[in-house]
A tleap script that builds the chain and sets N, CA, C and O, in Angstrom:
source leaprc.protein.ff14SB
mol = sequence {
  NMET ALA ASP HIE ARG ALA PHE ALA LEU LEU
  TYR SER VAL ALA LEU VAL ASP MET ALA ALA
  SER SER LEU THR PHE ALA LEU THR PRO GLY
  ARG VAL ILE GLN LEU GLY GLY ASP ALA LYS
  THR VAL GLY MET LEU SER GLY PHE VAL GLY
  ALA LEU GLN LEU VAL ALA GLY PRO ILE VAL
  GLY ARG TYR SER ASP ARG VAL ALA ASP ARG
  ARG TRP VAL LEU ILE LEU GLY LEU LEU ALA
  SER ALA LEU GLY SER GLU VAL ALA VAL GLN
  ALA ASP ASP PRO THR ILE PHE LEU LEU SER
  ARG VAL PRO ALA GLY LEU PHE ALA HIE THR
  LEU ASN GLN LEU ARG ALA VAL ARG PRO GLN
  ILE THR ALA LEU LEU HIE CYS CYS ALA VAL
  CPRO
}
set mol.1.N position { 6.358 -10.274 -25.768 }
set mol.1.CA position { 6.536 -9.370 -25.340 }
set mol.1.C position { 6.419 -8.302 -25.050 }
set mol.1.O position { 7.343 -7.584 -24.670 }
set mol.2.N position { 5.299 -7.983 -25.164 }
set mol.2.CA position { 4.374 -7.029 -24.246 }
set mol.2.C position { 4.036 -7.544 -22.743 }
set mol.2.O position { 3.999 -6.673 -21.874 }
set mol.3.N position { 3.849 -8.548 -22.463 }
set mol.3.CA position { 3.455 -8.984 -21.275 }
set mol.3.C position { 4.667 -8.404 -20.424 }
set mol.3.O position { 4.726 -7.498 -19.593 }
set mol.4.N position { 5.815 -9.465 -21.066 }
set mol.4.CA position { 7.453 -9.081 -20.331 }
set mol.4.C position { 7.053 -7.388 -19.858 }
set mol.4.O position { 6.899 -7.199 -18.651 }
set mol.5.N position { 6.915 -6.361 -20.675 }
set mol.5.CA position { 6.854 -4.831 -20.107 }
set mol.5.C position { 6.012 -4.711 -19.197 }
set mol.5.O position { 6.312 -4.647 -18.005 }
set mol.6.N position { 4.455 -4.651 -19.809 }
set mol.6.CA position { 3.650 -5.084 -18.620 }
set mol.6.C position { 4.168 -5.581 -17.090 }
set mol.6.O position { 4.242 -5.008 -16.003 }
set mol.7.N position { 4.450 -6.772 -17.507 }
set mol.7.CA position { 4.833 -7.422 -15.903 }
set mol.7.C position { 5.623 -6.538 -15.128 }
set mol.7.O position { 5.273 -6.175 -14.005 }
set mol.8.N position { 7.056 -6.042 -15.872 }
set mol.8.CA position { 8.648 -5.398 -15.146 }
set mol.8.C position { 7.858 -3.962 -14.676 }
set mol.8.O position { 8.110 -3.571 -13.536 }
set mol.9.N position { 6.893 -3.141 -15.522 }
set mol.9.CA position { 6.458 -2.417 -15.248 }
set mol.9.C position { 5.674 -2.598 -13.380 }
set mol.9.O position { 6.030 -2.112 -12.306 }
set mol.10.N position { 4.775 -3.318 -13.678 }
set mol.10.CA position { 3.974 -3.590 -12.526 }
set mol.10.C position { 4.781 -3.718 -11.339 }
set mol.10.O position { 4.670 -2.965 -10.371 }
set mol.11.N position { 5.838 -4.966 -11.445 }
set mol.11.CA position { 6.653 -5.069 -10.735 }
set mol.11.C position { 7.713 -4.063 -10.084 }
set mol.11.O position { 8.046 -4.226 -8.910 }
set mol.12.N position { 8.281 -2.940 -10.912 }
set mol.12.CA position { 8.834 -1.834 -10.661 }
set mol.12.C position { 8.068 -1.247 -9.611 }
set mol.12.O position { 8.586 -0.978 -8.527 }
set mol.13.N position { 6.750 -1.011 -9.887 }
set mol.13.CA position { 5.802 -0.313 -8.951 }
set mol.13.C position { 5.707 -0.667 -7.701 }
set mol.13.O position { 5.892 0.019 -6.696 }
set mol.14.N position { 5.329 -2.063 -7.827 }
set mol.14.CA position { 5.437 -2.560 -6.700 }
set mol.14.C position { 6.665 -2.763 -5.455 }
set mol.14.O position { 6.573 -2.993 -4.249 }
set mol.15.N position { 7.785 -2.567 -6.335 }
set mol.15.CA position { 9.080 -2.570 -5.360 }
set mol.15.C position { 9.253 -1.028 -5.010 }
set mol.15.O position { 9.815 -0.791 -3.941 }
set mol.16.N position { 8.735 0.307 -5.971 }
set mol.16.CA position { 8.730 1.007 -5.035 }
set mol.16.C position { 8.189 1.225 -4.024 }
set mol.16.O position { 8.800 1.845 -3.153 }
set mol.17.N position { 6.653 0.715 -3.775 }
set mol.17.CA position { 5.817 0.919 -3.070 }
set mol.17.C position { 6.746 0.322 -1.999 }
set mol.17.O position { 7.175 1.026 -1.084 }
set mol.18.N position { 7.070 -1.048 -2.124 }
set mol.18.CA position { 7.266 -2.289 -0.762 }
set mol.18.C position { 8.481 -1.446 -0.168 }
set mol.18.O position { 8.289 -1.260 1.034 }
set mol.19.N position { 9.964 -0.735 -0.731 }
set mol.19.CA position { 10.743 -0.114 -0.657 }
set mol.19.C position { 10.768 1.161 0.074 }
set mol.19.O position { 11.719 1.389 0.821 }
set mol.20.N position { 9.297 2.483 -0.143 }
set mol.20.CA position { 8.666 3.254 0.792 }
set mol.20.C position { 8.273 2.443 1.794 }
set mol.20.O position { 8.677 2.604 2.945 }
set mol.21.N position { 7.664 1.745 1.535 }
set mol.21.CA position { 6.690 1.045 3.372 }
set mol.21.C position { 7.967 0.350 4.060 }
set mol.21.O position { 8.059 0.612 5.260 }
set mol.22.N position { 8.736 -0.291 3.660 }
set mol.22.CA position { 10.290 0.121 4.806 }
set mol.22.C position { 11.152 0.401 5.118 }
set mol.22.O position { 12.047 0.045 5.885 }
set mol.23.N position { 10.862 1.277 4.352 }
set mol.23.CA position { 11.366 3.165 5.215 }
set mol.23.C position { 10.816 3.526 6.022 }
set mol.23.O position { 11.138 3.759 7.187 }
set mol.24.N position { 9.245 3.683 5.108 }
set mol.24.CA position { 8.429 4.057 6.404 }
set mol.24.C position { 8.448 3.632 7.896 }
set mol.24.O position { 8.380 4.396 8.859 }
set mol.25.N position { 8.579 1.921 7.928 }
set mol.25.CA position { 8.516 1.337 9.236 }
set mol.25.C position { 9.888 1.345 10.141 }
set mol.25.O position { 9.954 1.207 11.363 }
set mol.26.N position { 11.197 1.588 9.012 }
set mol.26.CA position { 12.137 1.823 9.819 }
set mol.26.C position { 12.286 3.096 10.038 }
set mol.26.O position { 13.306 3.372 10.669 }
set mol.27.N position { 11.629 3.956 9.738 }
set mol.27.CA position { 11.748 5.521 10.237 }
set mol.27.C position { 10.677 5.831 11.236 }
set mol.27.O position { 11.096 6.366 12.262 }
set mol.28.N position { 9.729 5.673 11.184 }
set mol.28.CA position { 8.465 5.791 12.075 }
set mol.28.C position { 8.904 6.250 13.473 }
set mol.28.O position { 8.523 7.343 13.891 }
set mol.29.N position { 9.873 5.267 14.377 }
set mol.29.CA position { 10.322 5.532 15.902 }
set mol.29.C position { 10.829 7.392 15.991 }
set mol.29.O position { 10.568 8.372 16.689 }
set mol.30.N position { 11.276 7.210 15.372 }
set mol.30.CA position { 12.189 8.220 14.963 }
set mol.30.C position { 11.701 9.536 14.934 }
set mol.30.O position { 11.948 10.434 15.739 }
set mol.31.N position { 10.779 9.585 13.646 }
set mol.31.CA position { 9.830 10.880 13.475 }
set mol.31.C position { 8.892 10.536 14.224 }
set mol.31.O position { 8.370 11.634 14.028 }
set mol.32.N position { 8.052 9.955 15.024 }
set mol.32.CA position { 7.242 9.832 16.239 }
set mol.32.C position { 7.949 10.364 17.817 }
set mol.32.O position { 7.376 11.135 18.587 }
set mol.33.N position { 8.922 9.920 17.985 }
set mol.33.CA position { 9.905 10.637 18.840 }
set mol.33.C position { 10.609 12.778 18.576 }
set mol.33.O position { 10.903 13.770 19.242 }
set mol.34.N position { 10.506 12.267 17.060 }
set mol.34.CA position { 11.166 13.750 17.180 }
set mol.34.C position { 9.516 14.930 16.723 }
set mol.34.O position { 9.595 16.158 16.737 }
set mol.35.N position { 8.431 14.297 16.432 }
set mol.35.CA position { 7.128 15.229 17.132 }
set mol.35.C position { 6.361 15.506 18.131 }
set mol.35.O position { 5.244 15.984 18.330 }
set mol.36.N position { 7.797 14.817 19.087 }
set mol.36.CA position { 7.401 14.695 20.764 }
set mol.36.C position { 6.063 13.406 21.577 }
set mol.36.O position { 5.432 13.455 22.633 }
set mol.37.N position { 6.111 12.417 20.487 }
set mol.37.CA position { 5.725 10.867 21.217 }
set mol.37.C position { 6.980 10.300 21.890 }
set mol.37.O position { 8.140 10.702 21.980 }
set mol.38.N position { 6.290 9.165 22.349 }
set mol.38.CA position { 7.745 8.305 22.921 }
set mol.38.C position { 7.321 7.089 22.216 }
set mol.38.O position { 6.694 6.877 21.177 }
set mol.39.N position { 8.011 6.167 23.359 }
set mol.39.CA position { 8.268 4.833 23.122 }
set mol.39.C position { 6.510 4.366 22.857 }
set mol.39.O position { 5.922 3.945 21.860 }
set mol.40.N position { 6.132 4.625 24.030 }
set mol.40.CA position { 4.680 4.209 24.232 }
set mol.40.C position { 3.868 4.453 22.795 }
set mol.40.O position { 3.273 3.511 22.271 }
set mol.41.N position { 3.883 5.816 22.176 }
set mol.41.CA position { 3.292 6.076 20.786 }
set mol.41.C position { 3.816 5.206 19.874 }
set mol.41.O position { 3.065 4.502 19.200 }
set mol.42.N position { 5.219 5.149 19.741 }
set mol.42.CA position { 5.463 4.394 18.903 }
set mol.42.C position { 5.409 2.956 18.892 }
set mol.42.O position { 5.687 2.367 17.848 }
set mol.43.N position { 5.066 2.280 19.991 }
set mol.43.CA position { 4.093 1.220 19.821 }
set mol.43.C position { 2.877 0.957 19.672 }
set mol.43.O position { 2.563 -0.181 19.322 }
set mol.44.N position { 1.829 2.008 19.915 }
set mol.44.CA position { 0.277 1.632 20.170 }
set mol.44.C position { 0.551 2.434 18.571 }
set mol.44.O position { -0.482 2.107 17.986 }
set mol.45.N position { 1.279 3.198 17.673 }
set mol.45.CA position { 0.743 3.606 16.410 }
set mol.45.C position { 1.652 2.291 15.479 }
set mol.45.O position { 1.907 2.551 14.303 }
set mol.46.N position { 1.967 1.342 15.875 }
set mol.46.CA position { 2.728 -0.077 15.068 }
set mol.46.C position { 2.117 -0.626 15.304 }
set mol.46.O position { 2.281 -1.524 14.477 }
set mol.47.N position { 0.507 -1.228 16.548 }
set mol.47.CA position { 0.025 -1.810 16.800 }
set mol.47.C position { -1.223 -1.564 15.915 }
set mol.47.O position { -1.840 -2.493 15.395 }
set mol.48.N position { -1.626 -0.006 15.746 }
set mol.48.CA position { -2.839 0.323 15.357 }
set mol.48.C position { -2.926 -0.184 13.660 }
set mol.48.O position { -3.804 -0.891 13.165 }
set mol.49.N position { -1.855 0.356 13.042 }
set mol.49.CA position { -1.175 -0.251 11.814 }
set mol.49.C position { -1.353 -1.315 11.558 }
set mol.49.O position { -2.014 -1.577 10.553 }
set mol.50.N position { -0.926 -2.152 12.223 }
set mol.50.CA position { -1.094 -4.016 12.004 }
set mol.50.C position { -2.784 -4.327 12.460 }
set mol.50.O position { -3.552 -5.068 11.846 }
set mol.51.N position { -2.940 -3.932 13.081 }
set mol.51.CA position { -4.888 -4.153 13.549 }
set mol.51.C position { -5.971 -3.711 12.065 }
set mol.51.O position { -6.874 -4.329 11.502 }
set mol.52.N position { -5.286 -2.234 11.802 }
set mol.52.CA position { -5.604 -1.873 10.152 }
set mol.52.C position { -5.224 -2.856 9.024 }
set mol.52.O position { -5.701 -2.741 7.896 }
set mol.53.N position { -4.419 -3.749 9.336 }
set mol.53.CA position { -3.794 -4.757 8.149 }
set mol.53.C position { -4.749 -5.814 8.373 }
set mol.53.O position { -5.571 -6.229 7.557 }
set mol.54.N position { -4.577 -6.183 9.474 }
set mol.54.CA position { -5.511 -7.440 9.775 }
set mol.54.C position { -6.849 -7.499 9.498 }
set mol.54.O position { -7.441 -8.480 9.047 }
set mol.55.N position { -7.473 -6.078 9.868 }
set mol.55.CA position { -9.248 -6.155 9.360 }
set mol.55.C position { -9.116 -5.733 7.854 }
set mol.55.O position { -9.868 -6.327 7.081 }
set mol.56.N position { -8.519 -5.073 7.483 }
set mol.56.CA position { -9.103 -4.203 5.970 }
set mol.56.C position { -8.225 -5.467 4.720 }
set mol.56.O position { -8.634 -5.456 3.559 }
set mol.57.N position { -7.427 -6.149 4.989 }
set mol.57.CA position { -6.981 -7.352 4.583 }
set mol.57.C position { -8.163 -8.177 3.664 }
set mol.57.O position { -8.407 -8.164 2.458 }
set mol.58.N position { -8.711 -8.826 4.694 }
set mol.58.CA position { -9.866 -9.029 3.803 }
set mol.58.C position { -10.949 -8.835 2.900 }
set mol.58.O position { -11.271 -9.347 1.828 }
set mol.59.N position { -11.639 -7.535 3.982 }
set mol.59.CA position { -12.533 -6.549 3.049 }
set mol.59.C position { -11.822 -6.358 1.844 }
set mol.59.O position { -12.312 -6.904 0.855 }
set mol.60.N position { -10.623 -5.612 1.674 }
set mol.60.CA position { -9.975 -5.233 0.513 }
set mol.60.C position { -10.173 -6.088 -0.735 }
set mol.60.O position { -10.615 -5.833 -1.856 }
set mol.61.N position { -9.575 -7.463 -0.012 }
set mol.61.CA position { -9.836 -8.588 -0.860 }
set mol.61.C position { -10.986 -8.997 -1.646 }
set mol.61.O position { -11.000 -8.926 -2.875 }
set mol.62.N position { -11.715 -9.321 -1.114 }
set mol.62.CA position { -13.331 -9.554 -1.326 }
set mol.62.C position { -13.930 -8.622 -2.023 }
set mol.62.O position { -14.692 -8.958 -2.929 }
set mol.63.N position { -13.579 -6.583 -1.583 }
set mol.63.CA position { -14.212 -6.292 -2.552 }
set mol.63.C position { -13.490 -6.066 -4.344 }
set mol.63.O position { -13.859 -5.666 -5.448 }
set mol.64.N position { -12.232 -6.645 -3.649 }
set mol.64.CA position { -11.501 -6.540 -5.269 }
set mol.64.C position { -12.059 -7.878 -5.927 }
set mol.64.O position { -12.720 -7.935 -6.964 }
set mol.65.N position { -11.703 -8.839 -5.200 }
set mol.65.CA position { -13.055 -10.356 -5.881 }
set mol.65.C position { -14.160 -9.789 -6.570 }
set mol.65.O position { -14.335 -9.602 -7.774 }
set mol.66.N position { -14.871 -9.550 -5.584 }
set mol.66.CA position { -16.508 -9.625 -6.234 }
set mol.66.C position { -17.295 -8.105 -7.113 }
set mol.66.O position { -18.227 -7.925 -7.897 }
set mol.67.N position { -15.911 -6.969 -6.170 }
set mol.67.CA position { -16.946 -6.242 -6.859 }
set mol.67.C position { -16.384 -5.477 -7.880 }
set mol.67.O position { -16.994 -5.371 -8.944 }
set mol.68.N position { -15.203 -4.875 -7.695 }
set mol.68.CA position { -14.821 -4.197 -8.465 }
set mol.68.C position { -13.576 -4.616 -9.237 }
set mol.68.O position { -12.947 -5.377 -8.502 }
set mol.69.N position { -13.015 -4.470 -10.272 }
set mol.69.CA position { -11.827 -4.617 -11.022 }
set mol.69.C position { -10.858 -4.397 -10.219 }
set mol.69.O position { -10.880 -3.379 -9.528 }
set mol.70.N position { -9.780 -5.320 -10.137 }
set mol.70.CA position { -8.848 -5.516 -9.706 }
set mol.70.C position { -7.360 -4.436 -9.882 }
set mol.70.O position { -6.594 -3.925 -9.065 }
set mol.71.N position { -7.448 -4.431 -11.267 }
set mol.71.CA position { -6.325 -3.035 -11.592 }
set mol.71.C position { -6.791 -1.801 -11.032 }
set mol.71.O position { -6.095 -0.829 -11.324 }
set mol.72.N position { -7.992 -1.544 -10.154 }
set mol.72.CA position { -8.491 -0.517 -10.615 }
set mol.72.C position { -8.099 -0.530 -8.245 }
set mol.72.O position { -7.790 0.545 -7.730 }
set mol.73.N position { -8.184 -1.457 -7.593 }
set mol.73.CA position { -7.961 -1.426 -6.339 }
set mol.73.C position { -6.788 -1.525 -6.451 }
set mol.73.O position { -6.296 -0.620 -5.779 }
set mol.74.N position { -5.818 -2.267 -7.044 }
set mol.74.CA position { -4.859 -2.186 -7.061 }
set mol.74.C position { -4.060 0.011 -7.431 }
set mol.74.O position { -3.287 0.746 -6.817 }
set mol.75.N position { -4.521 0.082 -8.155 }
set mol.75.CA position { -3.803 1.483 -8.242 }
set mol.75.C position { -4.994 2.425 -7.090 }
set mol.75.O position { -5.130 3.647 -7.033 }
set mol.76.N position { -5.333 1.932 -6.712 }
set mol.76.CA position { -6.142 2.908 -5.752 }
set mol.76.C position { -5.453 2.251 -4.188 }
set mol.76.O position { -5.783 2.853 -3.166 }
set mol.77.N position { -4.781 1.377 -4.091 }
set mol.77.CA position { -4.157 0.946 -3.093 }
set mol.77.C position { -2.481 1.935 -3.525 }
set mol.77.O position { -1.932 2.632 -2.672 }
set mol.78.N position { -2.040 1.810 -4.667 }
set mol.78.CA position { -0.778 1.912 -4.283 }
set mol.78.C position { -1.018 4.129 -3.976 }
set mol.78.O position { -0.400 4.839 -3.183 }
set mol.79.N position { -2.115 4.526 -4.974 }
set mol.79.CA position { -2.626 5.842 -4.612 }
set mol.79.C position { -2.498 6.510 -3.035 }
set mol.79.O position { -1.920 7.552 -2.727 }
set mol.80.N position { -3.198 5.600 -2.186 }
set mol.80.CA position { -3.463 5.894 -0.811 }
set mol.80.C position { -1.833 5.776 -0.652 }
set mol.80.O position { -1.148 6.721 -0.260 }
set mol.81.N position { -1.368 4.652 -0.963 }
set mol.81.CA position { -0.035 4.458 0.247 }
set mol.81.C position { 0.718 5.646 -0.360 }
set mol.81.O position { 1.780 5.501 0.246 }
set mol.82.N position { 0.908 6.741 -1.152 }
set mol.82.CA position { 1.178 7.473 -1.453 }
set mol.82.C position { 1.091 8.994 -1.175 }
set mol.82.O position { 1.882 9.926 -1.027 }
set mol.83.N position { -0.539 8.758 -1.174 }
set mol.83.CA position { -1.184 10.299 -0.137 }
set mol.83.C position { -0.661 10.086 1.550 }
set mol.83.O position { -0.209 11.037 2.187 }
set mol.84.N position { -0.799 8.729 2.124 }
set mol.84.CA position { -0.231 8.220 3.350 }
set mol.84.C position { 1.264 8.883 3.472 }
set mol.84.O position { 1.631 9.704 4.312 }
set mol.85.N position { 1.813 8.467 2.706 }
set mol.85.CA position { 3.332 8.961 2.689 }
set mol.85.C position { 3.450 10.389 2.741 }
set mol.85.O position { 3.850 10.875 3.799 }
set mol.86.N position { 3.170 11.149 1.777 }
set mol.86.CA position { 2.762 12.721 1.882 }
set mol.86.C position { 2.146 12.931 3.130 }
set mol.86.O position { 2.789 13.627 3.917 }
set mol.87.N position { 1.403 12.637 3.383 }
set mol.87.CA position { 1.234 13.311 4.544 }
set mol.87.C position { 1.655 12.772 5.994 }
set mol.87.O position { 1.284 13.288 7.048 }
set mol.88.N position { 2.218 12.018 5.917 }
set mol.88.CA position { 3.341 11.473 7.393 }
set mol.88.C position { 4.299 12.778 6.956 }
set mol.88.O position { 4.231 13.701 7.767 }
set mol.89.N position { 5.402 13.066 5.517 }
set mol.89.CA position { 6.280 14.081 5.475 }
set mol.89.C position { 5.772 15.158 6.086 }
set mol.89.O position { 6.431 15.855 6.858 }
set mol.90.N position { 4.450 15.387 5.751 }
set mol.90.CA position { 3.876 17.398 6.243 }
set mol.90.C position { 3.828 16.854 8.076 }
set mol.90.O position { 4.420 17.516 8.928 }
set mol.91.N position { 3.250 15.928 8.331 }
set mol.91.CA position { 2.956 16.036 10.198 }
set mol.91.C position { 3.946 16.572 10.716 }
set mol.91.O position { 5.111 16.174 10.723 }
set mol.92.N position { 3.348 17.810 11.317 }
set mol.92.CA position { 3.929 18.152 12.882 }
set mol.92.C position { 3.371 17.905 13.854 }
set mol.92.O position { 3.514 18.716 14.769 }
set mol.93.N position { 2.480 16.675 14.098 }
set mol.93.CA position { 2.134 15.993 14.916 }
set mol.93.C position { 1.562 14.831 14.895 }
set mol.93.O position { 0.839 14.362 14.017 }
set mol.94.N position { 2.007 14.223 16.202 }
set mol.94.CA position { 2.226 12.668 16.137 }
set mol.94.C position { 0.480 12.256 16.046 }
set mol.94.O position { 0.115 11.102 15.824 }
set mol.95.N position { -0.203 13.070 16.197 }
set mol.95.CA position { -1.757 12.288 16.187 }
set mol.95.C position { -1.965 12.664 14.033 }
set mol.95.O position { -2.761 12.115 13.272 }
set mol.96.N position { -1.159 13.493 13.775 }
set mol.96.CA position { -1.351 13.669 12.182 }
set mol.96.C position { -0.555 12.661 11.651 }
set mol.96.O position { -0.980 12.190 10.596 }
set mol.97.N position { 0.499 12.190 12.093 }
set mol.97.CA position { 1.060 11.281 11.669 }
set mol.97.C position { 0.632 9.798 11.576 }
set mol.97.O position { 1.047 8.856 10.900 }
set mol.98.N position { -0.409 9.936 12.558 }
set mol.98.CA position { -1.342 8.361 12.998 }
set mol.98.C position { -2.558 8.343 11.909 }
set mol.98.O position { -3.497 7.550 11.836 }
set mol.99.N position { -2.351 9.085 11.366 }
set mol.99.CA position { -3.305 9.110 10.835 }
set mol.99.C position { -3.005 9.322 9.551 }
set mol.99.O position { -3.934 9.628 8.803 }
set mol.100.N position { -2.280 9.261 9.263 }
set mol.100.CA position { -1.096 9.234 8.158 }
set mol.100.C position { -1.175 7.909 7.381 }
set mol.100.O position { -1.333 7.680 6.182 }
set mol.101.N position { -0.989 6.987 8.614 }
set mol.101.CA position { -0.904 5.492 8.517 }
set mol.101.C position { -2.112 4.524 7.952 }
set mol.101.O position { -2.205 3.360 7.563 }
set mol.102.N position { -3.049 5.741 8.137 }
set mol.102.CA position { -4.311 5.092 8.106 }
set mol.102.C position { -4.565 4.358 6.687 }
set mol.102.O position { -5.103 3.258 6.558 }
set mol.103.N position { -4.042 5.231 5.585 }
set mol.103.CA position { -4.322 4.733 4.052 }
set mol.103.C position { -3.291 3.666 3.871 }
set mol.103.O position { -3.526 2.621 3.264 }
set mol.104.N position { -2.484 3.874 4.255 }
set mol.104.CA position { -1.998 2.322 4.235 }
set mol.104.C position { -1.848 1.090 4.956 }
set mol.104.O position { -1.295 0.003 4.789 }
set mol.105.N position { -2.477 1.610 5.735 }
set mol.105.CA position { -3.084 0.312 6.352 }
set mol.105.C position { -3.669 -0.584 6.061 }
set mol.105.O position { -3.505 -1.802 6.141 }
set mol.106.N position { -4.890 0.488 5.454 }
set mol.106.CA position { -6.110 0.338 4.693 }
set mol.106.C position { -6.074 -0.800 3.631 }
set mol.106.O position { -6.832 -1.759 3.486 }
set mol.107.N position { -4.509 -0.254 2.633 }
set mol.107.CA position { -4.127 -0.991 1.343 }
set mol.107.C position { -2.951 -1.214 1.346 }
set mol.107.O position { -2.144 -0.865 0.485 }
set mol.108.N position { -2.702 -1.941 2.518 }
set mol.108.CA position { -0.800 -2.418 2.198 }
set mol.108.C position { -1.213 -3.537 1.906 }
set mol.108.O position { -1.080 -4.480 2.686 }
set mol.109.N position { -1.691 -3.635 0.940 }
set mol.109.CA position { -1.533 -5.739 -0.148 }
set mol.109.C position { -1.176 -5.522 -1.392 }
set mol.109.O position { -1.628 -6.097 -2.381 }
set mol.110.N position { -0.233 -4.559 -1.357 }
set mol.110.CA position { 0.563 -4.352 -2.842 }
set mol.110.C position { 0.656 -6.046 -3.655 }
set mol.110.O position { 0.229 -6.346 -4.770 }
set mol.111.N position { 1.138 -6.654 -2.966 }
set mol.111.CA position { 1.650 -7.599 -3.259 }
set mol.111.C position { 0.578 -8.932 -4.002 }
set mol.111.O position { 0.658 -9.765 -4.905 }
set mol.112.N position { -0.423 -8.474 -2.948 }
set mol.112.CA position { -1.484 -9.804 -2.889 }
set mol.112.C position { -2.149 -9.276 -3.860 }
set mol.112.O position { -2.474 -10.218 -4.584 }
set mol.113.N position { -2.674 -7.964 -4.443 }
set mol.113.CA position { -2.871 -7.221 -5.077 }
set mol.113.C position { -2.639 -7.634 -6.751 }
set mol.113.O position { -3.461 -7.840 -7.643 }
set mol.114.N position { -1.293 -7.651 -6.744 }
set mol.114.CA position { -0.620 -7.490 -7.741 }
set mol.114.C position { -0.356 -9.240 -8.796 }
set mol.114.O position { -0.114 -9.510 -9.972 }
set mol.115.N position { -0.613 -10.136 -7.348 }
set mol.115.CA position { -0.371 -12.312 -7.815 }
set mol.115.C position { -1.944 -12.036 -8.011 }
set mol.115.O position { -2.520 -12.875 -8.704 }
set mol.116.N position { -2.917 -10.717 -7.375 }
set mol.116.CA position { -4.518 -11.515 -8.038 }
set mol.116.C position { -4.995 -10.729 -9.366 }
set mol.116.O position { -5.805 -11.379 -10.025 }
set mol.117.N position { -4.711 -9.657 -9.812 }
set mol.117.CA position { -5.049 -9.073 -10.617 }
set mol.117.C position { -3.380 -9.411 -12.286 }
set mol.117.O position { -3.398 -8.633 -13.239 }
set mol.118.N position { -2.727 -10.084 -12.261 }
set mol.118.CA position { -1.761 -10.610 -12.963 }
set mol.118.C position { -2.485 -11.468 -13.667 }
set mol.118.O position { -2.388 -11.107 -14.840 }
set mol.119.N position { -3.343 -12.665 -13.570 }
set mol.119.CA position { -4.207 -13.286 -15.086 }
set mol.119.C position { -4.931 -12.954 -15.851 }
set mol.119.O position { -5.262 -13.550 -16.876 }
set mol.120.N position { -5.503 -11.322 -15.218 }
set mol.120.CA position { -6.372 -10.426 -15.538 }
set mol.120.C position { -5.385 -9.563 -16.652 }
set mol.120.O position { -5.830 -8.777 -17.488 }
set mol.121.N position { -4.030 -9.883 -16.467 }
set mol.121.CA position { -3.587 -8.915 -17.317 }
set mol.121.C position { -3.145 -9.836 -18.515 }
set mol.121.O position { -3.089 -9.474 -19.690 }
set mol.122.N position { -2.868 -10.970 -18.072 }
set mol.122.CA position { -2.378 -11.762 -19.008 }
set mol.122.C position { -3.065 -12.012 -20.136 }
set mol.122.O position { -2.670 -12.148 -21.295 }
set mol.123.N position { -4.498 -12.072 -19.505 }
set mol.123.CA position { -5.811 -12.220 -20.598 }
set mol.123.C position { -5.645 -11.509 -21.090 }
set mol.123.O position { -5.278 -11.696 -22.250 }
set mol.124.N position { -5.798 -10.073 -20.551 }
set mol.124.CA position { -5.840 -9.184 -21.503 }
set mol.124.C position { -5.255 -8.790 -22.471 }
set mol.124.O position { -5.711 -8.277 -23.492 }
set mol.125.N position { -3.542 -9.162 -22.001 }
set mol.125.CA position { -2.804 -9.154 -23.127 }
set mol.125.C position { -2.695 -10.093 -24.217 }
set mol.125.O position { -2.380 -9.577 -25.289 }
set mol.126.N position { -2.913 -11.607 -24.213 }
set mol.126.CA position { -2.899 -12.607 -24.735 }
set mol.126.C position { -4.406 -12.264 -25.821 }
set mol.126.O position { -4.365 -12.545 -27.019 }
set mol.127.N position { -5.673 -11.631 -25.167 }
set mol.127.CA position { -6.880 -11.236 -25.889 }
set mol.127.C position { -6.476 -9.611 -26.934 }
set mol.127.O position { -6.509 -9.563 -28.164 }
set mol.128.N position { -6.310 -9.069 -26.498 }
set mol.128.CA position { -6.537 -7.962 -27.793 }
set mol.128.C position { -4.617 -7.772 -27.983 }
set mol.128.O position { -4.194 -6.617 -27.955 }
set mol.129.N position { -3.859 -8.630 -28.117 }
set mol.129.CA position { -2.692 -8.711 -28.804 }
set mol.129.C position { -2.515 -7.606 -28.997 }
set mol.129.O position { -2.956 -6.947 -29.938 }
set mol.130.N position { -1.420 -7.029 -27.579 }
set mol.130.CA position { -1.356 -5.693 -28.110 }
set mol.130.C position { 0.734 -6.070 -28.617 }
set mol.130.O position { 1.436 -7.063 -28.432 }
set mol.131.N position { 1.004 -4.790 -29.230 }
set mol.131.CA position { 1.986 -4.919 -29.722 }
set mol.131.C position { 3.492 -5.027 -28.860 }
set mol.131.O position { 4.548 -5.171 -29.477 }
savepdb mol mol.pdb
quit
């Protein structure tokens, strides 16, 4: 029973993170234009975030596999995503908005991290017999 609650919590947090990412993706063009950017700026921003994800995915994955505890990498990714969203809301310049997407671009692998951390949490729950 405890594993169901733990996983429900984890997947709920991931759902909120994915919903926030989807909303950010959908609202980015309007926000960039509102801040004084143009269509070229929107395209560059999208390409920049995609390139960050492409480069950071294997690095973050390797780090979580070999160096750090996967749970902490997952938490770091969620916190980075929240920080990026907060900076994006407060941005008053297209450059600041671009910089706000860096944390999300670096740690935009919540579902992959969640899949990797699931066996670790399952083992912990069964080992320690959490009520």
